[in-house]
C-alpha positions as CSV (number, residue, x, y, z in Angstrom):
1,X,172.6,120.4,71.1
2,X,171.2,121.3,68.0
3,X,170.1,118.7,66.0
4,X,171.9,119.2,62.7
5,X,169.3,118.6,59.5
6,X,170.7,118.6,55.9
7,X,167.7,120.1,53.3
8,X,168.1,118.7,49.8
9,X,165.9,120.4,47.7
10,X,166.7,122.3,44.5
11,X,164.0,124.6,44.5
12,X,165.5,128.2,46.2
13,X,162.3,129.0,47.4
14,X,160.8,125.9,49.0
15,X,164.6,125.2,50.8
16,X,164.4,128.7,52.4
17,X,161.1,128.7,53.7
18,X,161.9,125.0,55.0
19,X,165.3,126.4,56.7
20,X,164.0,129.3,58.0
21,X,161.9,127.9,60.1
22,X,164.3,125.3,60.7
23,X,166.4,127.9,62.3
24,X,163.6,129.2,64.2
25,X,163.2,126.1,65.5
26,X,166.6,125.6,67.0
27,X,167.9,123.1,64.4
28,X,171.3,123.8,62.7
29,X,170.9,123.9,59.1
30,X,172.9,123.0,56.0
31,X,171.6,122.7,52.2
32,X,172.1,120.5,48.9
33,X,170.6,121.2,45.4
34,X,171.6,117.8,44.2
35,X,172.0,114.2,44.8
36,X,175.6,114.1,44.3
37,X,176.4,117.0,46.8
38,X,173.4,115.5,49.2
39,X,175.7,112.4,49.1
40,X,178.8,114.3,49.9
41,X,177.6,116.5,52.6
42,X,175.8,113.5,54.5
43,X,179.6,111.8,54.1
44,X,181.7,115.1,55.4
45,X,178.6,116.5,58.0
46,X,176.9,113.6,59.4
47,X,173.6,115.2,59.6
48,X,171.1,113.6,62.0
49,X,168.5,114.0,59.7
50,X,167.5,114.3,55.5
51,X,165.1,116.2,54.2
52,X,165.0,114.5,50.8
53,X,163.6,116.0,47.6
54,X,163.0,113.1,44.6
55,X,163.0,115.3,41.9
56,X,166.4,116.5,41.8
57,X,169.0,117.1,39.0
58,X,172.0,114.2,38.3
59,X,171.2,111.6,41.0
60,X,167.2,111.3,42.0
61,X,166.6,111.2,45.3
62,X,165.6,107.2,45.0
63,X,169.7,106.5,44.2
64,X,170.6,109.2,47.2
65,X,167.9,107.1,49.6
66,X,170.0,104.0,48.2
67,X,173.1,105.0,49.1
68,X,172.3,106.4,52.4
69,X,171.3,103.5,53.5
70,X,174.2,101.5,52.2
71,X,177.0,102.3,54.9
72,X,176.5,101.0,58.3
73,X,175.8,104.5,59.9
74,X,173.0,105.5,58.4
75,X,171.3,108.7,58.6
76,X,167.8,108.8,59.3
77,X,166.1,110.5,56.0
78,X,162.4,111.9,55.2
79,X,161.0,112.4,51.6
80,X,159.8,115.3,50.9
81,X,158.6,115.2,47.0
82,X,155.5,116.7,44.5
83,X,155.3,113.2,43.3
84,X,152.1,111.9,45.3
85,X,151.8,108.0,43.3
86,X,151.6,105.2,45.8
87,X,154.4,103.2,43.7
88,X,156.8,106.1,44.8
89,X,155.9,106.3,48.1
90,X,156.1,102.6,48.3
91,X,159.4,102.5,46.5
92,X,161.1,105.6,48.8
93,X,160.1,103.6,52.0
94,X,162.0,99.7,50.5
95,X,164.7,101.7,49.9
96,X,165.0,103.3,53.1
97,X,163.2,106.1,54.0
98,X,161.7,106.7,57.2
99,X,158.6,108.8,56.9
100,X,157.3,110.9,53.1
101,X,155.8,114.1,53.3
102,X,154.0,115.1,49.9
103,X,154.2,118.9,48.8
104,X,152.0,121.6,49.7
105,X,152.9,120.5,53.7
106,X,151.9,121.9,56.4
107,X,154.8,123.2,58.6
108,X,153.4,122.1,61.6
109,X,152.9,118.7,60.2
110,X,156.8,118.6,58.4
111,X,158.2,119.6,62.3
112,X,156.0,117.0,63.8
113,X,157.0,114.1,61.6
114,X,160.8,115.1,61.8
115,X,160.4,115.1,66.0
116,X,158.5,111.4,65.1
117,X,161.8,110.2,63.1
118,X,164.2,111.7,65.5
119,X,162.8,109.9,68.5
120,X,162.2,106.6,67.1
121,X,166.0,107.0,65.1
122,X,167.9,108.3,68.0
123,X,168.9,106.6,71.4
124,X,166.9,108.2,74.3
125,X,168.9,110.0,76.9
126,X,169.0,107.9,80.5
127,X,170.7,111.0,82.3
128,X,170.7,114.6,81.8
129,X,172.6,116.9,84.0
130,X,171.6,120.5,84.7
131,X,174.5,122.2,86.8
132,X,175.0,120.5,89.9
133,X,171.8,118.6,89.2
134,X,171.7,114.8,87.8
135,X,168.8,113.4,86.7
136,X,168.8,109.1,85.8
137,X,165.9,108.7,83.7
138,X,166.6,105.0,84.3
139,X,166.5,104.6,88.3
140,X,164.0,107.9,88.5
141,X,166.5,109.7,90.6
142,X,167.8,113.3,91.0
143,X,170.8,113.9,92.8
144,X,171.9,117.1,93.4
145,X,175.3,118.4,95.8
146,X,175.1,115.8,98.4
147,X,171.9,115.5,98.3
148,X,168.9,113.6,96.6
149,X,165.9,115.3,95.1
150,X,162.3,114.5,95.4
151,X,160.6,114.3,91.8
152,X,157.2,112.9,90.8
153,X,156.5,110.4,88.0
154,X,155.3,113.2,86.2
155,X,158.0,115.9,87.0
156,X,159.9,113.1,85.4
157,X,158.2,112.2,82.8
158,X,158.2,115.7,81.8
159,X,162.1,116.2,82.1
160,X,162.2,113.2,79.8
161,X,160.1,114.7,77.3
162,X,162.1,117.9,77.5
163,X,165.6,116.1,77.6
164,X,164.8,114.1,74.2
165,X,164.2,117.4,72.6
166,X,167.3,119.5,74.3
167,X,167.3,123.0,73.0
168,X,163.8,122.2,71.0
169,X,160.9,123.9,71.6
170,X,158.4,121.5,73.4
171,X,154.7,123.1,73.5
172,X,152.1,122.8,76.3
173,X,149.7,121.1,74.3
174,X,152.0,118.2,73.5
175,X,153.1,118.1,77.7
176,X,149.6,118.2,77.8
177,X,148.8,115.1,75.2
178,X,152.0,113.3,76.3
179,X,152.2,113.1,79.7
180,X,148.8,114.1,81.0
181,X,146.9,112.0,78.4
182,X,144.9,115.0,77.4
183,X,143.9,114.1,73.2
184,X,141.7,117.9,72.9
185,X,143.0,121.4,73.4
186,X,142.6,121.8,77.3
187,X,142.7,125.4,78.9
188,X,144.9,124.5,81.6
189,X,147.6,125.9,84.2
190,X,148.9,122.5,84.8
191,X,151.8,122.3,82.8
192,X,153.2,126.1,83.9
193,X,152.6,125.0,87.8
194,X,154.7,121.5,87.0
195,X,157.6,123.6,85.9
196,X,157.5,126.3,88.5
197,X,157.8,123.5,91.0
198,X,160.6,122.1,89.2
199,X,162.3,124.8,89.0
200,X,162.4,125.3,92.6
201,X,163.9,122.0,93.0
202,X,166.2,122.3,90.5
203,X,167.4,125.4,89.3
204,X,170.0,127.7,90.8
205,X,167.5,130.1,90.9
206,X,164.0,129.6,90.3
207,X,163.3,133.4,89.7
208,X,165.8,133.1,86.7
209,X,165.6,129.7,85.1
210,X,168.9,128.8,83.3
211,X,168.2,125.6,82.1
212,X,164.2,125.4,82.1
213,X,163.6,128.2,79.8
214,X,160.2,129.6,79.0
215,X,159.7,130.0,74.5
216,X,156.8,132.8,75.9
217,X,153.3,131.3,73.9
218,X,154.7,128.0,72.7
219,X,156.4,126.2,75.9
220,X,159.8,125.5,77.3
221,X,163.2,124.4,76.2
222,X,165.9,122.7,78.0
223,X,168.9,124.2,77.7
224,X,171.6,122.1,79.6
225,X,175.4,123.3,80.2
226,X,177.1,122.9,77.1
């Protein structure tokens, strides 16, 4: 299921740039142009993450941040602002922001911070079902129709990473860094070879994968049935 992100930004060009890139990455995006609308959007839409500008008309970002953290069901927040004073950063974090990004910023850094906040603040999957196959990450078991499927620890680790970002692209470089422990760009087919093995074990038709999809040139995306 796509993650829902609320962009709170009164600069149309900045909002459009972020929106277009997040939609390309598979996020469901809503927008608000002022603080009051932002609070109402969160109450009504229950987004998974808020990208919050500080310099807003009406309620500023600090007040929005405070209000969004008053209720029992808090929404993760990344503050995005041109204000780079240390005191502003500290104040935003003290009011409940999960991260702070200063304009101008690189889009890949924004995406990395978003995924990091979502991983920290949302419950990690204990189990996922792909057609007739159920993978339990707590027990490290994979069960098909009346049979056990033998997966290696690394295959479980790759599936868990894909399941944590279900519906979104996970790059080969990220999988090499997180699962294999490589800390520099490495030319290797290790990820692709492992994905091919997983498809043979899990997919109804490994040559036309339904659940572990390739994002050509980028990585892989897990797409379980709705």
